MOPAC internal coordinates of N, CA, C and O (Angstrom, degrees):
PM7 1SCF
backbone

  N    0.0000 0     0.00 0     0.00 0    0    0    0
  C    1.4550 1     0.00 0     0.00 0    1    0    0
  C    1.5230 1   108.17 1     0.00 0    2    1    0
  O    1.2310 1   121.00 1   -41.28 1    3    2    1
  N    1.3318 1   115.69 1   138.72 1    3    2    1
  C    1.4606 1   121.10 1   177.38 1    5    3    2
  C    1.5215 1   109.70 1  -124.92 1    6    5    3
  O    1.2310 1   121.28 1   -18.00 1    7    6    5
  N    1.3107 1   115.16 1   162.00 1    7    6    5
  C    1.4596 1   121.49 1   179.52 1    9    7    6
  C    1.5237 1   107.56 1  -120.27 1   10    9    7
  O    1.2310 1   120.63 1   -46.10 1   11   10    9
  N    1.3366 1   116.41 1   133.90 1   11   10    9
  C    1.4593 1   122.16 1  -179.42 1   13   11   10
  C    1.5214 1   109.65 1  -132.06 1   14   13   11
  O    1.2310 1   121.16 1   -26.98 1   15   14   13
  N    1.3126 1   115.38 1   153.02 1   15   14   13
  C    1.4560 1   120.21 1   171.20 1   17   15   14
  C    1.5195 1   108.32 1   -88.16 1   18   17   15
  O    1.2310 1   120.94 1   -34.81 1   19   18   17
  N    1.3046 1   115.82 1   145.19 1   19   18   17
  C    1.4654 1   122.25 1   178.03 1   21   19   18
  C    1.5167 1   107.23 1  -149.36 1   22   21   19
  O    1.2310 1   121.05 1     0.81 1   23   22   21
  N    1.3148 1   115.59 1  -179.19 1   23   22   21
  C    1.4577 1   122.03 1   179.46 1   25   23   22
  C    1.5220 1   109.13 1  -131.07 1   26   25   23
  O    1.2310 1   121.06 1   -31.98 1   27   26   25
  N    1.3206 1   115.59 1   148.02 1   27   26   25
  C    1.4622 1   122.45 1   169.63 1   29   27   26
  C    1.5252 1   106.85 1  -127.30 1   30   29   27
  O    1.2310 1   121.04 1   -17.64 1   31   30   29
  N    1.3171 1   115.62 1   162.36 1   31   30   29
  C    1.4636 1   120.64 1   177.41 1   33   31   30
  C    1.5273 1   109.35 1  -103.03 1   34   33   31
  O    1.2310 1   120.58 1   -60.78 1   35   34   33
  N    1.3215 1   116.49 1   119.22 1   35   34   33
  C    1.4622 1   122.10 1   179.19 1   37   35   34
  C    1.5273 1   108.62 1  -102.83 1   38   37   35
  O    1.2310 1   121.12 1   -45.22 1   39   38   37
  N    1.3227 1   115.46 1   134.78 1   39   38   37
  C    1.4588 1   121.41 1   178.26 1   41   39   38
  C    1.5239 1   109.20 1   -64.00 1   42   41   39
  O    1.2310 1   120.65 1   -49.29 1   43   42   41
  N    1.3154 1   116.37 1   130.71 1   43   42   41
  C    1.4614 1   120.98 1   179.76 1   45   43   42
  C    1.5325 1   109.91 1   -69.60 1   46   45   43
  O    1.2310 1   120.86 1   -32.36 1   47   46   45
  N    1.3184 1   115.96 1   147.64 1   47   46   45
  C    1.4703 1   121.12 1  -179.34 1   49   47   46
  C    1.5186 1   112.06 1   -56.15 1   50   49   47
  O    1.2310 1   120.11 1   139.38 1   51   50   49
  N    1.3254 1   117.40 1   -40.62 1   51   50   49
  C    1.4656 1   120.00 1  -177.14 1   53   51   50
  C    1.5280 1   112.85 1   -70.78 1   54   53   51
  O    1.2310 1   119.88 1   168.79 1   55   54   53
  N    1.3108 1   117.83 1   -11.21 1   55   54   53
  C    1.4608 1   122.33 1   179.07 1   57   55   54
  C    1.5264 1   111.49 1   -91.68 1   58   57   55
  O    1.2310 1   120.37 1   159.01 1   59   58   57
  N    1.3226 1   116.90 1   -20.99 1   59   58   57
  C    1.4612 1   120.73 1  -176.41 1   61   59   58
  C    1.5224 1   111.50 1   -69.38 1   62   61   59
  O    1.2310 1   121.84 1   -33.29 1   63   62   61
  N    1.3214 1   114.08 1   146.71 1   63   62   61
  C    1.4565 1   120.79 1   171.18 1   65   63   62
  C    1.5266 1   105.01 1   -88.64 1   66   65   63
  O    1.2310 1   120.26 1   -71.74 1   67   66   65
  N    1.3072 1   117.10 1   108.26 1   67   66   65
  C    1.4594 1   122.49 1  -171.75 1   69   67   66
  C    1.5220 1   114.35 1   -55.35 1   70   69   67
  O    1.2310 1   119.52 1   155.57 1   71   70   69
  N    1.3221 1   118.53 1   -24.43 1   71   70   69
  C    1.4595 1   120.93 1  -176.15 1   73   71   70
  C    1.5188 1   113.90 1   -68.78 1   74   73   71
  O    1.2310 1   120.08 1   148.39 1   75   74   73
  N    1.3153 1   117.46 1   -31.61 1   75   74   73
  C    1.4633 1   118.10 1  -176.47 1   77   75   74
  C    1.5262 1   114.55 1  -137.92 1   78   77   75
  O    1.2310 1   119.35 1  -176.59 1   79   78   77
  N    1.2969 1   118.85 1     3.41 1   79   78   77
  C    1.4583 1   120.22 1  -175.10 1   81   79   78
  C    1.5272 1   111.91 1  -115.11 1   82   81   79
  O    1.2310 1   120.80 1  -125.80 1   83   82   81
  N    1.3063 1   116.07 1    54.20 1   83   82   81
  C    1.4507 1   119.79 1   175.88 1   85   83   82
  C    1.5223 1   109.03 1   -78.00 1   86   85   83
  O    1.2310 1   120.13 1   -26.87 1   87   86   85
  N    1.3044 1   117.35 1   153.13 1   87   86   85
  C    1.4554 1   120.73 1   179.62 1   89   87   86
  C    1.5159 1   112.56 1    87.59 1   90   89   87
  O    1.2310 1   121.54 1    12.51 1   91   90   89
  N    1.3147 1   114.66 1  -167.49 1   91   90   89
  C    1.4680 1   121.28 1  -176.94 1   93   91   90
  C    1.5223 1   110.24 1   -97.25 1   94   93   91
  O    1.2310 1   120.67 1   -49.34 1   95   94   93
  N    1.3108 1   116.33 1   130.66 1   95   94   93
  C    1.4643 1   122.77 1   178.18 1   97   95   94
  C    1.5170 1   108.62 1  -119.79 1   98   97   95
  O    1.2310 1   120.61 1   -38.07 1   99   98   97
  N    1.3257 1   116.44 1   141.93 1   99   98   97
  C    1.4541 1   122.60 1  -175.93 1  101   99   98
  C    1.5226 1   110.45 1  -129.04 1  102  101   99
  O    1.2310 1   121.43 1   -27.86 1  103  102  101
  N    1.3389 1   114.87 1   152.14 1  103  102  101
  C    1.4618 1   120.89 1   177.12 1  105  103  102
  C    1.5261 1   109.41 1   -70.41 1  106  105  103
  O    1.2310 1   121.16 1   -48.46 1  107  106  105
  N    1.3234 1   115.38 1   131.54 1  107  106  105
  C    1.4630 1   121.87 1   178.83 1  109  107  106
  C    1.5158 1   106.90 1  -137.75 1  110  109  107
  O    1.2310 1   120.26 1   -81.56 1  111  110  109
  N    1.3248 1   117.11 1    98.44 1  111  110  109
  C    1.4623 1   121.12 1  -173.58 1  113  111  110
  C    1.5200 1   113.38 1   -64.41 1  114  113  111
  O    1.2310 1   119.82 1   165.54 1  115  114  113
  N    1.3231 1   117.96 1   -14.46 1  115  114  113
  C    1.4651 1   120.25 1  -179.66 1  117  115  114
  C    1.5224 1   112.83 1   -98.25 1  118  117  115
  O    1.2310 1   119.66 1  -173.37 1  119  118  117
  N    1.3283 1   118.25 1     6.63 1  119  118  117
  C    1.4601 1   121.77 1  -175.71 1  121  119  118
  C    1.5286 1   111.05 1  -113.78 1  122  121  119
  O    1.2310 1   120.05 1  -106.49 1  123  122  121
  N    1.3143 1   117.52 1    73.51 1  123  122  121
  C    1.4512 1   121.21 1  -179.97 1  125  123  122
  C    1.5280 1   112.22 1   -71.85 1  126  125  123
  O    1.2310 1   119.79 1   161.92 1  127  126  125
  N    1.3333 1   118.00 1   -18.08 1  127  126  125
  C    1.4591 1   121.21 1  -178.87 1  129  127  126
  C    1.5167 1   111.53 1   -62.69 1  130  129  127
  O    1.2310 1   120.47 1   147.86 1  131  130  129
  N    1.3246 1   116.71 1   -32.14 1  131  130  129
  C    1.4618 1   120.76 1  -177.23 1  133  131  130
  C    1.5272 1   110.53 1  -122.68 1  134  133  131
  O    1.2310 1   120.68 1  -133.78 1  135  134  133
  N    1.3252 1   116.30 1    46.22 1  135  134  133
  C    1.4627 1   121.62 1   177.68 1  137  135  134
  C    1.5240 1   113.68 1    51.79 1  138  137  135
  O    1.2310 1   120.73 1  -136.87 1  139  138  137
  N    1.3144 1   116.21 1    43.13 1  139  138  137
  C    1.4559 1   122.36 1   175.00 1  141  139  138
  C    1.5231 1   112.81 1    64.13 1  142  141  139
  O    1.2310 1   119.74 1  -146.67 1  143  142  141
  N    1.3209 1   118.10 1    33.33 1  143  142  141
  C    1.4589 1   122.85 1   179.20 1  145  143  142
  C    1.5148 1   111.11 1  -126.21 1  146  145  143
  O    1.2310 1   121.29 1   -27.31 1  147  146  145
  N    1.3209 1   115.14 1   152.69 1  147  146  145
  C    1.4512 1   121.54 1   174.38 1  149  147  146
  C    1.5255 1   108.56 1  -147.86 1  150  149  147
  O    1.2310 1   120.48 1   -24.82 1  151  150  149
  N    1.3211 1   116.68 1   155.18 1  151  150  149
  C    1.4594 1   120.92 1   173.08 1  153  151  150
  C    1.5288 1   110.46 1   -97.57 1  154  153  151
  O    1.2310 1   120.22 1   174.13 1  155  154  153
  N    1.3222 1   117.19 1    -5.87 1  155  154  153
  C    1.4538 1   123.03 1  -177.85 1  157  155  154
  C    1.5280 1   109.87 1   -96.80 1  158  157  155
  O    1.2310 1   120.23 1   -68.08 1  159  158  157
  N    1.3204 1   117.16 1   111.92 1  159  158  157
  C    1.4653 1   119.26 1  -178.61 1  161  159  158
  C    1.5237 1   111.80 1   -62.16 1  162  161  159
  O    1.2310 1   119.70 1   157.36 1  163  162  161
  N    1.3291 1   118.17 1   -22.64 1  163  162  161
  C    1.4667 1   121.11 1   177.72 1  165  163  162
  C    1.5223 1   111.76 1   -70.62 1  166  165  163
  O    1.2310 1   119.75 1   159.94 1  167  166  165
  N    1.3197 1   118.08 1   -20.06 1  167  166  165
  C    1.4632 1   122.06 1   177.78 1  169  167  166
  C    1.5257 1   112.14 1   -95.92 1  170  169  167
  O    1.2310 1   120.07 1   167.16 1  171  170  169
  N    1.3160 1   117.46 1   -12.84 1  171  170  169
  C    1.4698 1   121.35 1  -176.56 1  173  171  170
  C    1.5250 1   110.22 1   -63.54 1  174  173  171
  O    1.2310 1   121.24 1   -32.00 1  175  174  173
  N    1.3146 1   115.23 1   148.00 1  175  174  173
  C    1.4555 1   120.69 1   176.27 1  177  175  174
  C    1.5232 1   108.99 1   -66.67 1  178  177  175
  O    1.2310 1   120.66 1   -52.21 1  179  178  177
  N    1.3191 1   116.34 1   127.79 1  179  178  177
  C    1.4594 1   122.23 1  -179.92 1  181  179  178
  C    1.5172 1   110.55 1   -94.18 1  182  181  179
  O    1.2310 1   121.12 1   -42.91 1  183  182  181
  N    1.3042 1   115.46 1   137.09 1  183  182  181
  C    1.4611 1   122.40 1   173.97 1  185  183  182
  C    1.5224 1   107.04 1  -118.53 1  186  185  183
  O    1.2310 1   120.62 1   -75.47 1  187  186  185
  N    1.3264 1   116.42 1   104.53 1  187  186  185
  C    1.4560 1   119.81 1   179.29 1  189  187  186
  C    1.5240 1   110.68 1   -77.78 1  190  189  187
  O    1.2310 1   120.74 1   159.26 1  191  190  189
  N    1.3303 1   116.18 1   -20.74 1  191  190  189
  C    1.4600 1   122.03 1   176.39 1  193  191  190
  C    1.5329 1   106.94 1  -126.77 1  194  193  191
  O    1.2310 1   120.99 1   -83.42 1  195  194  193
  N    1.3143 1   115.71 1    96.58 1  195  194  193
  C    1.4700 1   121.79 1  -176.43 1  197  195  194
  C    1.5277 1   111.65 1   -57.07 1  198  197  195
  O    1.2310 1   120.36 1   134.39 1  199  198  197
  N    1.3165 1   116.91 1   -45.61 1  199  198  197
  C    1.4703 1   120.69 1  -177.60 1  201  199  198
  C    1.5308 1   111.49 1   -63.41 1  202  201  199
  O    1.2310 1   120.50 1   143.30 1  203  202  201
  N    1.3092 1   116.65 1   -36.70 1  203  202  201
  C    1.4687 1   120.38 1   177.46 1  205  203  202
  C    1.5277 1   110.48 1   -66.26 1  206  205  203
  O    1.2310 1   120.17 1   141.07 1  207  206  205
  N    1.3282 1   117.29 1   -38.93 1  207  206  205
  C    1.4640 1   121.43 1   175.64 1  209  207  206
  C    1.5139 1   111.56 1   -61.89 1  210  209  207
  O    1.2310 1   120.67 1   135.80 1  211  210  209
  N    1.3220 1   116.32 1   -44.20 1  211  210  209
  C    1.4680 1   121.24 1   178.36 1  213  211  210
  C    1.5220 1   110.17 1   -61.40 1  214  213  211
  O    1.2310 1   120.46 1   135.97 1  215  214  213
  N    1.3141 1   116.73 1   -44.03 1  215  214  213
  C    1.4694 1   120.30 1   178.87 1  217  215  214
  C    1.5293 1   111.36 1   -63.04 1  218  217  215
  O    1.2310 1   120.11 1   143.95 1  219  218  217
  N    1.3313 1   117.40 1   -36.05 1  219  218  217
  C    1.4679 1   120.48 1   177.43 1  221  219  218
  C    1.5227 1   110.63 1   -64.62 1  222  221  219
  O    1.2310 1   119.87 1   137.97 1  223  222  221
  N    1.3330 1   117.85 1   -42.03 1  223  222  221
  C    1.4709 1   121.38 1   177.33 1  225  223  222
  C    1.5238 1   110.31 1   -62.39 1  226  225  223
  O    1.2310 1   120.58 1   137.55 1  227  226  225
  N    1.3211 1   116.49 1   -42.45 1  227  226  225
  C    1.4643 1   120.78 1   179.99 1  229  227  226
  C    1.5259 1   111.01 1   -65.73 1  230  229  227
  O    1.2310 1   120.25 1   137.52 1  231  230  229
  N    1.3242 1   117.13 1   -42.48 1  231  230  229
  C    1.4672 1   121.14 1   179.38 1  233  231  230
  C    1.5190 1   111.29 1   -63.44 1  234  233  231
  O    1.2310 1   120.78 1   137.09 1  235  234  233
  N    1.3247 1   116.12 1   -42.91 1  235  234  233
  C    1.4641 1   120.83 1   178.75 1  237  235  234
  C    1.5259 1   110.03 1   -60.18 1  238  237  235
  O    1.2310 1   120.57 1   132.70 1  239  238  237
  N    1.3190 1   116.51 1   -47.30 1  239  238  237
  C    1.4698 1   120.86 1  -179.30 1  241  239  238
  C    1.5229 1   110.72 1   -62.29 1  242  241  239
  O    1.2310 1   120.44 1   135.57 1  243  242  241
  N    1.3184 1   116.76 1   -44.43 1  243  242  241
  C    1.4649 1   121.01 1   179.57 1  245  243  242
  C    1.5252 1   110.89 1   -60.91 1  246  245  243
  O    1.2310 1   120.57 1   135.95 1  247  246  245
  N    1.3278 1   116.51 1   -44.05 1  247  246  245
  C    1.4636 1   121.12 1   178.80 1  249  247  246
  C    1.5327 1   111.28 1   -61.97 1  250  249  247
  O    1.2310 1   120.50 1   132.24 1  251  250  249
  N    1.3299 1   116.64 1   -47.76 1  251  250  249
  C    1.4673 1   120.36 1  -177.66 1  253  251  250
  C    1.5224 1   111.59 1   -62.25 1  254  253  251
  O    1.2310 1   119.95 1   139.37 1  255  254  253
  N    1.3119 1   117.70 1   -40.63 1  255  254  253
  C    1.4665 1   120.91 1   179.09 1  257  255  254
  C    1.5253 1   110.35 1   -68.49 1  258  257  255
  O    1.2310 1   120.33 1   138.34 1  259  258  257
  N    1.3251 1   116.98 1   -41.66 1  259  258  257
  C    1.4640 1   120.04 1   178.62 1  261  259  258
  C    1.5238 1   110.69 1   -63.52 1  262  261  259
  O    1.2310 1   120.42 1   141.48 1  263  262  261
  N    1.3095 1   116.80 1   -38.52 1  263  262  261
  C    1.4712 1   121.05 1  -176.63 1  265  263  262
  C    1.5249 1   113.28 1   -80.13 1  266  265  263
  O    1.2310 1   120.51 1   139.98 1  267  266  265
  N    1.3502 1   116.64 1   -40.02 1  267  266  265
  C    1.4672 1   120.37 1  -171.55 1  269  267  266
  C    1.5260 1   115.12 1  -118.32 1  270  269  267
  O    1.2310 1   119.80 1   179.60 1  271  270  269
  N    1.3124 1   117.99 1    -0.40 1  271  270  269
  C    1.4565 1   120.93 1   177.63 1  273  271  270
  C    1.5235 1   113.13 1    94.55 1  274  273  271
  O    1.2310 1   121.62 1    -4.38 1  275  274  273
  N    1.3323 1   114.51 1   175.62 1  275  274  273
  C    1.4605 1   121.52 1  -174.57 1  277  275  274
  C    1.5248 1   114.56 1   -63.96 1  278  277  275
  O    1.2310 1   119.92 1   162.40 1  279  278  277
  N    1.3181 1   117.75 1   -17.60 1  279  278  277
  C    1.4677 1   120.32 1  -179.22 1  281  279  278
  C    1.5287 1   112.14 1  -103.42 1  282  281  279
  O    1.2310 1   120.69 1  -158.97 1  283  282  281
  N    1.3155 1   116.29 1    21.03 1  283  282  281
  C    1.4672 1   121.42 1  -179.97 1  285  283  282
  C    1.5286 1   110.06 1   -67.40 1  286  285  283
  O    1.2310 1   120.86 1   -31.19 1  287  286  285
  N    1.3304 1   115.96 1   148.81 1  287  286  285
  C    1.4598 1   120.71 1   173.58 1  289  287  286
  C    1.5258 1   107.91 1   -74.80 1  290  289  287
  O    1.2310 1   120.90 1   -60.03 1  291  290  289
  N    1.2992 1   115.89 1   119.97 1  291  290  289
  C    1.4699 1   121.45 1  -178.95 1  293  291  290
  C    1.5200 1   109.52 1  -124.30 1  294  293  291
  O    1.2310 1   120.45 1  -126.71 1  295  294  293
  N    1.3236 1   116.74 1    53.29 1  295  294  293
  C    1.4611 1   120.88 1  -177.51 1  297  295  294
  C    1.5214 1   112.47 1   -53.37 1  298  297  295
  O    1.2310 1   120.22 1   144.50 1  299  298  297
  N    1.3280 1   117.19 1   -35.50 1  299  298  297
  C    1.4526 1   120.63 1  -177.76 1  301  299  298
  C    1.5181 1   111.74 1  -105.47 1  302  301  299
  O    1.2310 1   120.85 1  -161.76 1  303  302  301
  N    1.3292 1   115.99 1    18.24 1  303  302  301
  C    1.4550 1   121.44 1   175.68 1  305  303  302
  C    1.5193 1   111.03 1   -82.61 1  306  305  303
  O    1.2310 1   121.05 1   -16.98 1  307  306  305
  N    1.2999 1   115.59 1   163.02 1  307  306  305
  C    1.4613 1   121.86 1  -176.05 1  309  307  306
  C    1.5264 1   112.86 1   -56.44 1  310  309  307
  O    1.2310 1   120.01 1   132.79 1  311  310  309
  N    1.3247 1   117.59 1   -47.21 1  311  310  309
  C    1.4627 1   120.91 1  -176.26 1  313  311  310
  C    1.5229 1   111.13 1   -59.72 1  314  313  311
  O    1.2310 1   120.10 1   132.16 1  315  314  313
  N    1.3135 1   117.41 1   -47.84 1  315  314  313
  C    1.4674 1   121.13 1  -178.90 1  317  315  314
  C    1.5267 1   111.71 1   -68.80 1  318  317  315
  O    1.2310 1   120.17 1   135.97 1  319  318  317
  N    1.3161 1   117.29 1   -44.03 1  319  318  317
  C    1.4609 1   120.46 1  -178.33 1  321  319  318
  C    1.5278 1   111.02 1   -62.69 1  322  321  319
  O    1.2310 1   119.97 1   135.97 1  323  322  321
  N    1.3226 1   117.66 1   -44.03 1  323  322  321
  C    1.4596 1   120.11 1  -177.60 1  325  323  322
  C    1.5310 1   111.93 1   -75.99 1  326  325  323
  O    1.2310 1   120.44 1   157.79 1  327  326  325
  N    1.3216 1   116.76 1   -22.21 1  327  326  325
  C    1.4684 1   120.15 1   174.55 1  329  327  326
  C    1.5301 1   109.70 1   -69.92 1  330  329  327
  O    1.2310 1   120.31 1   143.95 1  331  330  329
  N    1.3212 1   117.02 1   -36.05 1  331  330  329
  C    1.4567 1   121.52 1  -172.49 1  333  331  330
  C    1.5250 1   115.46 1  -104.24 1  334  333  331
  O    1.2310 1   119.73 1   160.05 1  335  334  333
  N    1.3209 1   118.11 1   -19.95 1  335  334  333
  C    1.4606 1   121.86 1  -175.96 1  337  335  334
  C    1.5192 1   110.98 1  -128.21 1  338  337  335
  O    1.2310 1   121.59 1   -18.37 1  339  338  337
  N    1.3331 1   114.57 1   161.63 1  339  338  337
  C    1.4603 1   121.26 1   173.08 1  341  339  338
  C    1.5220 1   107.80 1  -133.79 1  342  341  339
  O    1.2310 1   120.68 1   -34.72 1  343  342  341
  N    1.3225 1   116.31 1   145.28 1  343  342  341
  C    1.4581 1   120.63 1   178.14 1  345  343  342
  C    1.5239 1   109.53 1   -76.23 1  346  345  343
  O    1.2310 1   121.23 1   -43.23 1  347  346  345
  N    1.3235 1   115.26 1   136.77 1  347  346  345
  C    1.4565 1   122.59 1   176.78 1  349  347  346
  C    1.5220 1   107.48 1  -128.22 1  350  349  347
  O    1.2310 1   120.51 1   -50.85 1  351  350  349
  N    1.3143 1   116.63 1   129.15 1  351  350  349
  C    1.4621 1   120.48 1  -179.80 1  353  351  350
  C    1.5256 1   110.28 1   -77.42 1  354  353  351
  O    1.2310 1   121.04 1   -42.93 1  355  354  353
  N    1.3247 1   115.61 1   137.07 1  355  354  353
  C    1.4616 1   122.05 1   178.23 1  357  355  354
  C    1.5307 1   107.95 1  -132.37 1  358  357  355
  O    1.2310 1   121.18 1   -17.29 1  359  358  357
  N    1.3099 1   115.35 1   162.71 1  359  358  357
  C    1.4556 1   121.74 1   174.71 1  361  359  358
  C    1.5205 1   107.76 1  -109.76 1  362  361  359
  O    1.2310 1   120.82 1   -48.65 1  363  362  361
  N    1.3213 1   116.04 1   131.35 1  363  362  361
  C    1.4685 1   121.65 1  -175.99 1  365  363  362
  C    1.5195 1   109.26 1  -118.47 1  366  365  363
  O    1.2310 1   121.00 1   -48.90 1  367  366  365
  N    1.3058 1   115.70 1   131.10 1  367  366  365
  C    1.4662 1   121.06 1   172.79 1  369  367  366
  C    1.5124 1   107.97 1   -90.45 1  370  369  367
  O    1.2310 1   120.46 1   -42.77 1  371  370  369
  N    1.3217 1   116.72 1   137.23 1  371  370  369
  C    1.4544 1   121.46 1   179.57 1  373  371  370
  C    1.5225 1   110.84 1  -124.41 1  374  373  371
  O    1.2310 1   121.47 1   -39.20 1  375  374  373
  N    1.3144 1   114.79 1   140.80 1  375  374  373
  C    1.4633 1   121.95 1   172.78 1  377  375  374
  C    1.5214 1   106.20 1  -124.19 1  378  377  375
  O    1.2310 1   120.59 1   -57.78 1  379  378  377
  N    1.3094 1   116.47 1   122.22 1  379  378  377
  C    1.4756 1   121.78 1  -178.12 1  381  379  378
  C    1.5299 1   111.66 1    54.07 1  382  381  379
  O    1.2310 1   120.04 1  -143.61 1  383  382  381
  N    1.3275 1   117.52 1    36.39 1  383  382  381
  C    1.4560 1   121.43 1   176.62 1  385  383  382
  C    1.5155 1   115.41 1    82.48 1  386  385  383
  O    1.2310 1   119.43 1  -178.13 1  387  386  385
  N    1.3288 1   118.69 1     1.87 1  387  386  385
  C    1.4629 1   122.07 1  -179.19 1  389  387  386
  C    1.5236 1   110.26 1  -111.53 1  390  389  387
  O    1.2310 1   119.61 1   -48.11 1  391  390  389
  N    1.3567 1   118.35 1   131.89 1  391  390  389
  C    1.4642 1   120.62 1   177.93 1  393  391  390
  C    1.5297 1   110.93 1   -61.09 1  394  393  391
  O    1.2310 1   121.37 1   -39.32 1  395  394  393
  N    1.3353 1   114.98 1   140.68 1  395  394  393
  C    1.4758 1   120.14 1   175.73 1  397  395  394
  C    1.5134 1   109.65 1  -128.01 1  398  397  395
  O    1.2310 1   120.10 1   180.00 1  399  398  397

C-alpha cells in the first residue's frame, strides 16, 4: 500500500444553496443524479496532478467558446469551475495502483 497526495474540488460556501446544501460538497464527475456533487470525499473526483486538471478545464472552455461562441455553456470550463469550487489537498491510500 502506498500513500499519495491528490486534490479534490470542494464547493465554495458562497455557491451553496443554504436551504439544502449544509456540510461539505465535492465535485464528482460520475454522479449526474445530483448535479455532479457528492458529500462523500471517497466518491469525489481525484486530481493527482492539479495543474493538469486546471489545463483540462481551460482547454474545455477554449474549445466550447471556439465552437459555440462567447455565450457557450461552459459548466466544466475553468471560469465556472473556479468560480464555484476550490481545490483541497487530500491524501489517498493506494493498493495495487487503485485508490482505497
